[in-house]
A tleap script that builds the chain and sets N, CA, C and O, in Angstrom:
source leaprc.protein.ff14SB
mol = sequence {
  NMET LYS GLU TYR TRP ASN LYS ARG PHE MET
  SER GLU GLY LEU ILE TRP GLY GLU GLN PRO
  SER GLU THR ALA TYR HIE ALA LYS GLU LEU
  PHE LEU LYS HIE HIE GLN ASP SER SER SER
  PRO ARG SER ARG LEU CARG
}
set mol.1.N position { 5.143 16.188 15.766 }
set mol.1.CA position { 5.051 15.547 14.476 }
set mol.1.C position { 3.646 15.364 13.829 }
set mol.1.O position { 3.299 15.571 12.666 }
set mol.2.N position { 2.923 14.912 14.914 }
set mol.2.CA position { 1.261 14.805 14.606 }
set mol.2.C position { 0.922 16.214 13.968 }
set mol.2.O position { 0.412 16.218 12.847 }
set mol.3.N position { 1.150 17.288 14.548 }
set mol.3.CA position { 0.812 18.433 14.144 }
set mol.3.C position { 1.232 18.945 12.764 }
set mol.3.O position { 0.485 19.648 12.083 }
set mol.4.N position { 2.402 18.582 12.393 }
set mol.4.CA position { 2.918 18.861 11.096 }
set mol.4.C position { 2.090 18.133 10.119 }
set mol.4.O position { 1.621 18.792 9.191 }
set mol.5.N position { 1.814 16.736 10.196 }
set mol.5.CA position { 1.031 15.966 9.537 }
set mol.5.C position { -0.241 16.638 9.204 }
set mol.5.O position { -0.573 16.844 8.037 }
set mol.6.N position { -0.964 16.984 10.236 }
set mol.6.CA position { -2.329 17.383 10.174 }
set mol.6.C position { -2.342 18.636 9.514 }
set mol.6.O position { -3.290 18.746 8.737 }
set mol.7.N position { -1.439 19.810 9.592 }
set mol.7.CA position { -1.318 20.942 8.804 }
set mol.7.C position { -1.231 20.546 7.289 }
set mol.7.O position { -2.017 20.995 6.453 }
set mol.8.N position { -0.333 19.772 7.031 }
set mol.8.CA position { 0.098 19.235 5.698 }
set mol.8.C position { -1.120 18.735 4.946 }
set mol.8.O position { -1.330 19.002 3.763 }
set mol.9.N position { -1.906 17.994 5.709 }
set mol.9.CA position { -3.254 17.376 5.210 }
set mol.9.C position { -4.090 18.295 4.845 }
set mol.9.O position { -4.737 18.267 3.798 }
set mol.10.N position { -4.131 19.312 5.829 }
set mol.10.CA position { -5.231 20.391 5.697 }
set mol.10.C position { -4.980 21.264 4.611 }
set mol.10.O position { -5.920 21.753 3.984 }
set mol.11.N position { -3.709 21.522 4.311 }
set mol.11.CA position { -3.234 22.465 3.079 }
set mol.11.C position { -3.276 21.589 1.829 }
set mol.11.O position { -3.636 22.178 0.810 }
set mol.12.N position { -2.992 20.365 1.721 }
set mol.12.CA position { -2.763 19.915 0.376 }
set mol.12.C position { -3.783 18.812 0.081 }
set mol.12.O position { -3.860 18.366 -1.064 }
set mol.13.N position { -4.468 18.409 0.934 }
set mol.13.CA position { -5.530 17.259 0.864 }
set mol.13.C position { -4.891 16.062 0.869 }
set mol.13.O position { -5.106 15.375 1.868 }
set mol.14.N position { -4.068 15.551 -0.072 }
set mol.14.CA position { -3.366 14.269 0.072 }
set mol.14.C position { -2.165 14.482 0.253 }
set mol.14.O position { -1.676 15.456 -0.320 }
set mol.15.N position { -1.261 13.576 1.167 }
set mol.15.CA position { 0.021 13.627 1.194 }
set mol.15.C position { 0.707 12.591 0.505 }
set mol.15.O position { 1.847 12.889 0.149 }
set mol.16.N position { 0.278 11.382 0.210 }
set mol.16.CA position { 1.055 10.639 -0.341 }
set mol.16.C position { 0.704 10.319 -1.774 }
set mol.16.O position { 1.515 9.781 -2.528 }
set mol.17.N position { -0.515 10.658 -2.135 }
set mol.17.CA position { -1.072 10.460 -3.337 }
set mol.17.C position { -1.955 9.211 -3.590 }
set mol.17.O position { -1.933 8.356 -2.704 }
set mol.18.N position { -2.614 9.024 -4.517 }
set mol.18.CA position { -3.469 7.834 -4.794 }
set mol.18.C position { -2.936 6.391 -5.331 }
set mol.18.O position { -3.516 5.310 -5.237 }
set mol.19.N position { -1.837 6.635 -5.844 }
set mol.19.CA position { -1.109 5.352 -6.566 }
set mol.19.C position { -0.213 4.682 -5.580 }
set mol.19.O position { 0.481 5.311 -4.782 }
set mol.20.N position { -0.255 3.343 -5.666 }
set mol.20.CA position { 0.705 2.594 -4.718 }
set mol.20.C position { 2.262 3.008 -5.341 }
set mol.20.O position { 2.449 3.355 -6.507 }
set mol.21.N position { 3.274 2.897 -4.344 }
set mol.21.CA position { 4.605 3.336 -4.808 }
set mol.21.C position { 5.073 2.135 -5.402 }
set mol.21.O position { 4.334 1.151 -5.366 }
set mol.22.N position { 6.339 2.054 -6.015 }
set mol.22.CA position { 6.924 1.011 -6.645 }
set mol.22.C position { 7.472 -0.075 -5.565 }
set mol.22.O position { 7.641 -1.256 -5.867 }
set mol.23.N position { 7.723 0.439 -4.310 }
set mol.23.CA position { 8.024 -0.555 -3.372 }
set mol.23.C position { 6.582 -1.439 -2.854 }
set mol.23.O position { 6.606 -2.592 -2.424 }
set mol.24.N position { 5.559 -0.728 -2.988 }
set mol.24.CA position { 4.248 -1.473 -2.743 }
set mol.24.C position { 4.136 -2.634 -3.768 }
set mol.24.O position { 3.731 -3.742 -3.417 }
set mol.25.N position { 4.486 -2.368 -4.980 }
set mol.25.CA position { 4.377 -3.463 -5.865 }
set mol.25.C position { 5.369 -4.424 -5.800 }
set mol.25.O position { 5.098 -5.596 -6.061 }
set mol.26.N position { 6.509 -4.070 -5.479 }
set mol.26.CA position { 7.708 -5.133 -5.261 }
set mol.26.C position { 7.385 -5.891 -4.012 }
set mol.26.O position { 7.823 -7.041 -3.966 }
set mol.27.N position { 6.698 -5.451 -2.990 }
set mol.27.CA position { 6.334 -6.067 -1.721 }
set mol.27.C position { 5.210 -7.056 -2.178 }
set mol.27.O position { 5.195 -8.184 -1.685 }
set mol.28.N position { 4.365 -6.723 -3.006 }
set mol.28.CA position { 3.274 -7.534 -3.322 }
set mol.28.C position { 3.857 -8.892 -4.084 }
set mol.28.O position { 3.519 -10.028 -3.753 }
set mol.29.N position { 4.626 -8.642 -4.970 }
set mol.29.CA position { 5.401 -9.710 -5.844 }
set mol.29.C position { 5.993 -10.672 -4.970 }
set mol.29.O position { 5.945 -11.892 -5.128 }
set mol.30.N position { 6.591 -10.018 -3.977 }
set mol.30.CA position { 7.416 -10.819 -2.721 }
set mol.30.C position { 6.425 -11.687 -2.121 }
set mol.30.O position { 6.529 -12.913 -2.144 }
set mol.31.N position { 5.406 -11.025 -1.550 }
set mol.31.CA position { 4.421 -11.711 -0.738 }
set mol.31.C position { 3.774 -12.901 -1.539 }
set mol.31.O position { 3.758 -14.022 -1.031 }
set mol.32.N position { 3.199 -12.653 -2.884 }
set mol.32.CA position { 2.866 -13.600 -3.815 }
set mol.32.C position { 3.592 -14.862 -3.904 }
set mol.32.O position { 3.141 -16.001 -3.785 }
set mol.33.N position { 4.992 -14.415 -4.170 }
set mol.33.CA position { 5.983 -15.584 -4.414 }
set mol.33.C position { 5.965 -16.530 -3.285 }
set mol.33.O position { 5.878 -17.744 -3.469 }
set mol.34.N position { 6.056 -15.931 -1.987 }
set mol.34.CA position { 6.280 -16.747 -0.778 }
set mol.34.C position { 5.021 -17.117 -0.009 }
set mol.34.O position { 5.005 -17.679 1.087 }
set mol.35.N position { 4.091 -16.775 -0.640 }
set mol.35.CA position { 2.747 -17.182 0.160 }
set mol.35.C position { 1.531 -17.622 -0.823 }
set mol.35.O position { 0.430 -17.077 -0.912 }
set mol.36.N position { 2.046 -18.823 -1.584 }
set mol.36.CA position { 1.265 -19.426 -2.468 }
set mol.36.C position { 0.327 -20.389 -1.994 }
set mol.36.O position { 0.707 -21.558 -2.060 }
set mol.37.N position { -0.991 -20.136 -1.458 }
set mol.37.CA position { -1.897 -20.754 -1.041 }
set mol.37.C position { -3.058 -20.774 -1.704 }
set mol.37.O position { -3.883 -19.869 -1.580 }
set mol.38.N position { -3.252 -21.932 -2.562 }
set mol.38.CA position { -4.383 -21.629 -3.222 }
set mol.38.C position { -5.609 -21.935 -2.681 }
set mol.38.O position { -6.606 -21.825 -3.395 }
set mol.39.N position { -5.706 -22.305 -1.529 }
set mol.39.CA position { -6.950 -22.313 -0.778 }
set mol.39.C position { -7.218 -21.084 -0.091 }
set mol.39.O position { -8.240 -21.154 0.591 }
set mol.40.N position { -6.718 -20.150 -0.059 }
set mol.40.CA position { -6.835 -18.748 0.482 }
set mol.40.C position { -7.715 -18.133 -0.460 }
set mol.40.O position { -7.392 -18.115 -1.647 }
set mol.41.N position { -9.027 -17.515 0.012 }
set mol.41.CA position { -9.731 -16.528 -0.703 }
set mol.41.C position { -9.023 -15.541 -1.444 }
set mol.41.O position { -9.346 -15.254 -2.597 }
set mol.42.N position { -7.980 -14.953 -0.783 }
set mol.42.CA position { -7.138 -13.894 -1.127 }
set mol.42.C position { -6.162 -14.199 -2.544 }
set mol.42.O position { -5.767 -13.350 -3.344 }
set mol.43.N position { -5.941 -15.511 -2.571 }
set mol.43.CA position { -5.074 -15.920 -3.811 }
set mol.43.C position { -5.944 -15.439 -4.976 }
set mol.43.O position { -5.434 -14.691 -5.811 }
set mol.44.N position { -7.241 -15.823 -5.090 }
set mol.44.CA position { -8.251 -15.536 -6.258 }
set mol.44.C position { -8.037 -13.921 -6.571 }
set mol.44.O position { -8.497 -13.473 -7.622 }
set mol.45.N position { -7.439 -13.181 -5.786 }
set mol.45.CA position { -7.536 -11.599 -6.139 }
set mol.45.C position { -6.417 -11.217 -7.175 }
set mol.45.O position { -6.392 -10.105 -7.702 }
set mol.46.N position { -5.457 -12.239 -7.449 }
set mol.46.CA position { -4.355 -11.773 -8.319 }
set mol.46.C position { -4.756 -11.577 -9.623 }
set mol.46.O position { -3.947 -11.190 -10.466 }
savepdb mol mol.pdb
quit
């Protein structure tokens, strides 16, 4: 399996692209909804 991905990366450069998937955006919203801690430094990144 590792050989497949290495060959694909070498021939195409990027495998998944540079933009987050729709699933990543959905996961972010769920995380923010359920982890609202205003004292966390990460909460300021929203």
